[in-house]
Structure formats: C-alpha cells, structure tokens
C-alpha positions in Angstrom: -20.6 -31.2 -98.0 -18.6 -29.6 -95.2 -21.3 -30.1 -92.6 -21.4 -33.8 -93.5 -17.6 -34.1 -93.4 -17.7 -32.4 -89.9 -20.2 -34.9 -88.6 -18.0 -37.8 -90.0 -15.1 -36.2 -88.1 -17.0 -36.0 -84.9 -17.8 -39.7 -85.3 -14.0 -40.2 -85.3 -13.1 -40.3 -88.9 -9.8 -38.6 -90.0 -10.2 -35.5 -92.1 -9.2 -37.2 -95.5 -11.8 -40.0 -95.0 -14.4 -37.7 -93.8 -14.3 -35.3 -96.8 -14.0 -38.2 -99.2 -17.1 -39.9 -97.7 -18.9 -36.5 -97.6 -18.1 -36.0 -101.3 -19.5 -39.3 -102.2 -22.6 -38.8 -100.2 -23.3 -35.3 -101.4 -22.1 -35.5 -105.2 -25.6 -36.6 -106.5 -27.7 -34.1 -104.6 -25.3 -31.2 -105.6 -25.2 -32.3 -109.2 -28.9 -32.7 -109.4 -29.7 -29.3 -107.9 -27.3 -27.5 -110.3 -28.7 -29.5 -113.3 -32.3 -28.6 -112.4 -31.3 -24.9 -112.0 -29.5 -25.1 -115.2 -32.4 -26.8 -117.1 -34.8 -24.1 -115.8 -32.4 -21.2 -116.7 -31.6 -22.5 -120.2 -34.9 -21.3 -121.9 -34.0 -17.7 -120.7 -30.5 -17.9 -122.0 -31.6 -19.4 -125.4 -34.9 -17.6 -125.5 -36.4 -15.9 -128.5 -39.6 -13.9 -128.9 -40.9 -10.7 -127.4 -38.4 -9.1 -125.0 -36.1 -11.9 -125.1 -33.1 -9.7 -125.9 -33.7 -8.1 -122.5 -33.7 -11.3 -120.6 -31.2 -13.3 -122.6 -28.0 -11.8 -120.8 -29.3 -12.5 -117.4 -29.9 -16.2 -118.5 -26.4 -16.4 -119.8 -25.0 -15.0 -116.6 -26.8 -17.4 -114.6 -25.9 -20.4 -116.8 -22.2 -19.4 -116.6 -22.4 -19.0 -113.0 -23.8 -22.5 -112.5 -21.2 -23.9 -114.8 -18.4 -22.4 -112.9 -19.8 -23.1 -109.5 -20.1 -26.8 -110.1 -16.3 -27.6 -110.4 -15.6 -24.9 -107.5 -18.1 -26.9 -105.2 -17.0 -30.5 -106.1 -13.2 -29.9 -106.5 -11.9 -26.8 -104.7 -14.0 -27.1 -101.5 -12.7 -30.4 -100.4 -9.0 -29.2 -101.0 -9.6 -26.1 -99.0 -11.2 -28.1 -96.3 -8.3 -30.5 -96.0 -5.7 -27.6 -96.1 -7.6 -25.8 -93.2 -7.8 -29.1 -91.2 -4.0 -29.5 -91.6 -3.4 -25.9 -90.6 -5.6 -26.2 -87.5 -3.8 -29.5 -86.5 -0.5 -27.8 -86.9 -1.6 -24.8 -84.9 -3.0 -27.1 -82.1 0.3 -29.1 -81.9 2.3 -25.9 -81.7 0.1 -24.5 -78.8 0.2 -27.9 -77.1 4.1 -28.0 -77.2 4.2 -24.5 -75.9 1.9 -25.3 -73.0 3.9 -28.3 -72.0 7.1 -26.4 -72.0 6.4 -23.0 -70.7 9.8 -22.3 -69.2 11.5 -22.8 -72.8 10.0 -19.3 -73.8 12.5 -16.5 -73.7 11.1 -13.1 -73.0 13.3 -10.0 -73.5 12.4 -6.8 -72.1 
C-alpha cells in the first residue's frame, strides 16, 4: 500500500490523495490474501481428531493474528503514513528556512 502511495506521490499527487488512492487500489488484494490465509487456517483452529489438541493452539494464534493485522493494515498504516509525511514536510520547511537565513543563527561559545 505504501509503495503504491509513493508511486502516486512521485507522479505529483499530494500525500492525502496518494494514500487514499493506494488504499482503494490495494483494499481488495489485501482482504483476499488475508481471507485465503484465514480459510486455510480455520480447519487447524477448529480441528478435531488425532493430535488436534496439539495443533489447535497454533491455529487459534494464527487466526487471531490475521484478525488483528487486518485492521492495522487497513486503518493504522495510512494514518502513520500521513503523519510521517507531514513530519517530513515540516522538517524540510525548517531546514529550508534555516538555509535561506544562515546569518540569523546565534552561536554562543
């Protein structure tokens, strides 16, 4: 998702539009991959039969991880992306302002 957003930004889109378009483009592939993994793991998590009690905790852990990672990927990642982009813009503006006015810096020593 981030890679797609960066490519949109390189093409000239602002950060908000880039991550929005990337989320729309990557939503279905991310969801389908997670659902396929979830469906493949459910038989282990719900399994019965010989030695199922040994594999069931692993299946439950994987299912739980998939269920938690889905909201993190789809909601938290774009928010973090926007915050880091805004932080990078602020730092760039600060450095540009300092480079334009190097005589304003006061050095004590």
